[in-house]
ZAFIKE-617019 format. One line per 10 residues: number of its first residue (from 1); their letters; for each residue x, y, z of C-alpha. Coordinates in nm, 2 decimals. Layout:
NUM	A	X Y Z; ...
//
This chain:
1	XXXXXXXXXX	-16.52 -13.09 8.79; -16.51 -13.10 8.42; -16.66 -12.79 8.25; -16.89 -12.87 7.98; -16.76 -12.68 7.71; -16.90 -12.59 7.37; -16.68 -12.62 7.05; -16.68 -12.34 6.85; -16.58 -12.39 6.50; -16.27 -12.15 6.37
11	XXXXXXXXXX	-16.40 -12.19 6.03; -16.66 -11.96 6.14; -16.41 -11.70 6.25; -16.22 -11.71 5.91; -16.26 -11.81 5.56; -15.92 -11.89 5.50; -15.92 -12.14 5.83; -16.25 -12.30 5.68; -16.03 -12.42 5.36; -15.78 -12.56 5.59
21	XXXXXXXXXX	-16.01 -12.70 5.78; -16.18 -12.85 5.47; -15.86 -13.02 5.34; -15.68 -13.09 5.70; -15.89 -13.18 5.97; -16.05 -12.97 6.18; -16.01 -12.69 6.45; -16.20 -12.62 6.75; -16.20 -12.35 7.04; -16.37 -12.38 7.36
31	XXXXXXXXXX	-16.30 -12.20 7.69; -16.44 -12.05 8.02; -16.41 -11.75 8.25; -16.40 -11.78 8.64; -16.46 -11.51 8.90; -16.36 -11.58 9.25; -16.39 -11.42 9.61; -16.09 -11.52 9.85; -16.14 -11.46 10.25; -15.85 -11.55 10.51
41	XXXXXXXXXX	-15.86 -11.58 10.86; -15.63 -11.29 10.88; -15.87 -11.08 10.66; -15.83 -10.98 10.29; -15.53 -10.90 10.17; -15.65 -10.61 9.92; -15.91 -10.67 9.71; -16.03 -11.02 9.74; -16.23 -11.05 9.39; -16.03 -11.24 9.13
51	XXXXXXXXXX	-16.10 -11.34 8.75; -15.93 -11.62 8.53; -16.00 -11.65 8.15; -15.87 -11.89 7.90; -15.90 -12.06 7.54; -15.82 -12.41 7.44; -15.75 -12.46 7.08; -15.77 -12.82 6.92; -15.67 -12.93 6.58; -15.75 -13.29 6.48
61	XXXXXXXXXX	-15.68 -13.47 6.13; -15.57 -13.80 6.01; -15.27 -13.92 5.80; -15.32 -14.15 5.50; -15.21 -14.45 5.73; -15.47 -14.38 5.97; -15.23 -14.21 6.22; -15.47 -13.98 6.43; -15.29 -13.60 6.50; -15.41 -13.38 6.75
71	XXXXXXXXXX	-15.29 -13.03 6.82; -15.38 -12.89 7.16; -15.30 -12.51 7.28; -15.43 -12.37 7.59; -15.42 -12.00 7.62; -15.42 -11.93 7.99; -15.51 -11.61 8.16; -15.30 -11.27 8.08; -15.20 -11.38 7.73; -15.00 -11.67 7.87
81	XXXXXXXXXX	-15.00 -11.98 7.66; -14.93 -12.27 7.93; -15.00 -12.58 7.75; -14.89 -12.69 7.39; -14.88 -13.05 7.24; -14.88 -13.23 6.93; -14.99 -13.59 6.95; -14.96 -13.85 6.69; -15.20 -14.17 6.76; -15.08 -14.46 6.57
91	XXXXXXXXXX	-15.29 -14.74 6.45; -15.05 -14.99 6.63; -14.78 -14.82 6.77; -14.89 -14.62 7.01; -14.90 -14.25 7.08; -14.61 -13.98 7.03; -14.66 -13.66 7.20; -14.42 -13.35 7.18; -14.51 -13.13 7.46; -14.36 -12.76 7.49
101	XXXXXXXXXX	-14.32 -12.76 7.90; -14.70 -12.85 7.96; -14.66 -13.04 8.28; -14.84 -13.32 8.18; -14.61 -13.57 8.04; -14.39 -13.84 8.22; -14.46 -13.86 8.58; -14.56 -13.46 8.56; -14.93 -13.60 8.45; -14.94 -13.74 8.80
111	XXXXXXXXXX	-14.83 -13.52 9.04; -15.17 -13.49 9.23; -15.44 -13.71 9.06; -15.64 -13.70 9.41; -16.02 -13.71 9.33; -16.18 -13.36 9.41; -16.47 -13.18 9.36; -16.29 -12.88 9.22; -15.95 -12.81 9.27; -15.65 -13.00 9.41
121	XXXXXXXXXX	-15.57 -12.93 9.79; -15.29 -12.66 9.74; -15.50 -12.53 9.41; -15.77 -12.31 9.62; -15.62 -11.98 9.67; -15.41 -12.03 9.94; -15.04 -11.98 9.93; -14.82 -12.29 10.02; -14.52 -12.32 9.82; -14.55 -12.67 9.78
131	XXXXXXXXXX	-14.30 -12.86 9.56; -14.43 -13.10 9.32; -14.28 -13.38 9.13; -14.30 -13.32 8.77; -13.99 -13.50 8.58; -13.90 -13.40 8.24; -14.29 -13.28 8.22; -14.19 -12.93 8.28; -13.97 -12.90 8.00; -14.00 -12.93 7.63
141	XXXXXXXXXX	-14.04 -13.32 7.58; -14.13 -13.61 7.36; -14.33 -13.90 7.50; -14.42 -14.22 7.38; -14.71 -14.42 7.53; -14.77 -14.78 7.46; -15.11 -14.91 7.31; -15.34 -15.03 7.59; -15.29 -15.39 7.64; -15.54 -15.54 7.94
151	XXXXXXXXXX	-15.58 -15.17 8.04; -15.24 -15.13 8.12; -14.99 -14.85 7.93; -14.63 -14.78 7.96; -14.51 -14.42 7.90; -14.18 -14.30 7.81; -14.06 -13.91 7.84; -13.75 -13.76 7.74; -13.60 -13.43 7.73; -13.25 -13.34 7.60
161	XXXXXXXXXX	-13.23 -13.10 7.86; -13.48 -13.09 8.17; -13.41 -12.72 8.18; -13.76 -12.64 8.25; -13.78 -12.41 7.95; -14.02 -12.33 7.65; -13.86 -12.31 7.29; -13.99 -12.19 6.99; -13.92 -12.38 6.65; -13.61 -12.35 6.50
171	XXXXXXXXXX	-13.46 -12.26 6.85; -13.26 -12.36 7.14; -13.30 -12.32 7.49; -12.94 -12.18 7.56; -12.75 -12.21 7.83; -12.99 -12.13 8.11; -13.00 -12.39 8.40; -12.66 -12.55 8.28; -12.64 -12.77 8.58; -12.90 -13.02 8.46
181	XXXXXXXXXX	-12.86 -13.24 8.17; -13.11 -13.46 7.98; -13.40 -13.67 8.16; -13.60 -13.94 8.11; -13.94 -14.06 8.27; -14.10 -14.42 8.29; -14.44 -14.47 8.42; -14.66 -14.79 8.46; -15.02 -14.71 8.43; -15.23 -14.98 8.52
191	XXXXXXXXXX	-15.60 -15.04 8.51; -15.71 -15.41 8.53; -16.07 -15.36 8.65; -16.30 -15.11 8.59; -16.31 -14.80 8.84; -15.96 -14.92 8.92; -15.64 -14.73 8.81; -15.28 -14.76 8.99; -14.95 -14.60 8.85; -14.60 -14.61 8.90
201	XXXXXXXXXX	-14.33 -14.37 8.79; -14.01 -14.27 8.78; -13.76 -13.98 8.66; -13.36 -13.95 8.64; -13.22 -13.58 8.53; -12.85 -13.62 8.47; -12.64 -13.36 8.65; -12.29 -13.26 8.52; -11.99 -13.30 8.75; -11.72 -13.01 8.67
211	XXXXXXXXXX	-11.39 -13.12 8.77; -11.26 -12.93 9.09; -11.55 -12.67 9.01; -11.87 -12.63 9.21; -12.07 -12.91 9.04; -11.85 -13.17 9.11; -12.00 -13.34 9.45; -12.36 -13.31 9.30; -12.55 -13.61 9.23; -12.81 -13.70 8.97
221	XXXXXXXXXX	-13.16 -13.58 9.02; -13.44 -13.84 9.09; -13.80 -13.84 9.14; -14.07 -14.10 9.19; -14.44 -14.14 9.22; -14.68 -14.45 9.33; -15.07 -14.43 9.40; -15.42 -14.51 9.25; -15.75 -14.44 9.28; -16.09 -14.64 9.28
231	XXXXXXXXXX	-16.43 -14.57 9.20; -16.75 -14.74 9.33; -17.04 -14.58 9.19; -17.07 -14.24 9.31; -16.77 -14.26 9.54; -16.37 -14.22 9.47; -16.10 -14.23 9.69; -15.72 -14.21 9.63; -15.38 -14.19 9.74; -15.04 -14.12 9.64
241	XXXXXXXXXX	-14.68 -14.09 9.74; -14.40 -13.90 9.58; -14.04 -13.86 9.68; -13.78 -13.64 9.52; -13.39 -13.65 9.60; -13.25 -13.34 9.42; -12.86 -13.41 9.42; -12.79 -13.09 9.58; -12.54 -13.09 9.86; -12.46 -12.70 9.91
251	XXXXXXXXXX	-12.54 -12.53 10.20; -12.85 -12.43 10.26; -12.97 -12.63 9.91; -13.27 -12.87 9.94; -13.16 -13.24 9.92; -13.48 -13.42 9.97; -13.89 -13.38 9.95; -14.18 -13.63 10.07; -14.54 -13.54 9.96; -14.83 -13.74 10.04
261	XXXXXXXXXX	-15.16 -13.71 9.90; -15.51 -13.87 10.01; -15.86 -13.77 9.82; -16.22 -13.89 9.87; -16.49 -13.72 9.61; -16.88 -13.80 9.63; -17.11 -13.74 9.33; -17.44 -13.67 9.52; -17.62 -13.65 9.15; -17.53 -13.53 8.80
271	XXXXXXXXXX	-17.52 -13.17 8.93; -17.37 -13.18 9.27; -17.05 -13.31 9.43; -16.83 -13.29 9.73; -16.51 -13.39 9.84; -16.24 -13.39 10.09; -15.86 -13.38 10.03; -15.54 -13.37 10.24; -15.20 -13.31 10.11; -14.87 -13.34 10.35
281	XXXXXXXXXX	-14.52 -13.25 10.26; -14.20 -13.22 10.38; -13.80 -13.13 10.27; -13.46 -13.20 10.41; -13.21 -12.92 10.41; -12.83 -13.03 10.52; -12.96 -13.33 10.71; -13.24 -13.15 10.90; -13.59 -13.21 10.84; -13.84 -12.92 10.78
291	XXXXXXXXXX	-14.16 -12.89 10.96; -14.42 -13.09 10.81; -14.68 -12.88 10.59; -15.02 -12.99 10.63; -15.32 -12.93 10.40; -15.68 -13.01 10.43; -15.95 -12.89 10.21; -16.33 -12.93 10.20; -16.52 -12.87 9.87; -16.85 -12.85 9.69
301	XXXXXXXXXX	-16.91 -12.78 9.35; -17.26 -12.77 9.16; -17.32 -12.74 8.80; -17.61 -12.55 8.64; -17.62 -12.59 8.25; -17.28 -12.41 8.14; -17.23 -12.25 8.47; -17.07 -12.42 8.77; -17.04 -12.28 9.12; -16.75 -12.39 9.36
311	XXXXXXXXXX	-16.66 -12.34 9.72; -16.35 -12.48 9.91; -16.25 -12.45 10.30; -15.91 -12.49 10.31; -15.66 -12.51 10.62; -15.30 -12.50 10.64; -15.05 -12.56 10.86; -14.65 -12.48 10.85; -14.71 -12.33 10.48; -14.39 -12.28 10.29
321	XXXXXXXXXX	-14.26 -12.54 10.54; -14.23 -12.31 10.82; -14.36 -12.33 11.18; -14.40 -11.96 11.22; -14.74 -11.78 11.34; -14.79 -11.66 10.98; -14.76 -11.99 10.84; -15.07 -12.12 11.01; -15.35 -12.03 10.72; -15.68 -12.07 10.67
331	XXXXXXXXXX	-15.93 -11.95 10.38; -16.27 -12.00 10.20; -16.28 -11.95 9.82; -16.60 -11.92 9.63; -16.59 -11.91 9.25; -16.81 -11.93 8.94; -16.73 -12.05 8.60; -16.90 -11.98 8.29; -16.82 -12.23 8.01; -16.83 -12.13 7.63
//
């Protein structure tokens, strides 16, 4: 459920920023704080009370040729900047976005688009160790999105090194994860009729091979995601399939992931919604498939002005791709979010 956030002009906070806003555009800030309680079937592990807070800074402006400029920076909990992007929306040539490991570009923006009343099935406070297909979205990336034609958009995202690193200006990510090279994602997003959305996306990351070295037998890394959602009145349904071929061949390395996602949400009224979501995942290590991890989550969310109250009942079988008794989990999560 999207929080209704109230924008606060940064110009009200600093006179110098007000001068910048008047000349170059506008800067605003919005945020929220969430308190939660998590109760598992085997009792709580320590204190069940948790809290999260975050701020989103957004700057907007326009160039002389009509190109709209948007800068977004999300300050997540515990002083970590989780999302940073600069977008240039041209009048006729589409939108160019530079993302600092946002996870939302390329096929990373489609890793789990299933309808929910609150959170993704795997994001309700139960440890699952699920693997999501992000493509180049988790690295510093540049993306071009075409103008929408008959509801259809093509997105192409590229990372010179798909190493999952965030890089400051005038810097480079260095030798970290040197086993990966450049990567490219291509996504076709279709919305031919109102309420219907279909997407098909693929990603390839080149893997260097060293002659007579430990990487000589590794293949390139491939990922794909196909799915769709359909909205009819207050009901929204969705299904998606994502696969990943890692290119690994070493002993104990994961060769393959296979994820299936399903979701159904219902807006009971303007303030109350409910949903059920299912997420199944399996991996293959050295030609042997793991136990299938299955997640099922029932959720309800209620909004009252700037506050929202949410509850999720989640069951997980074979968490972490293990069939051990400790991998069978169940938890109820209750949360309150205040938007400002």
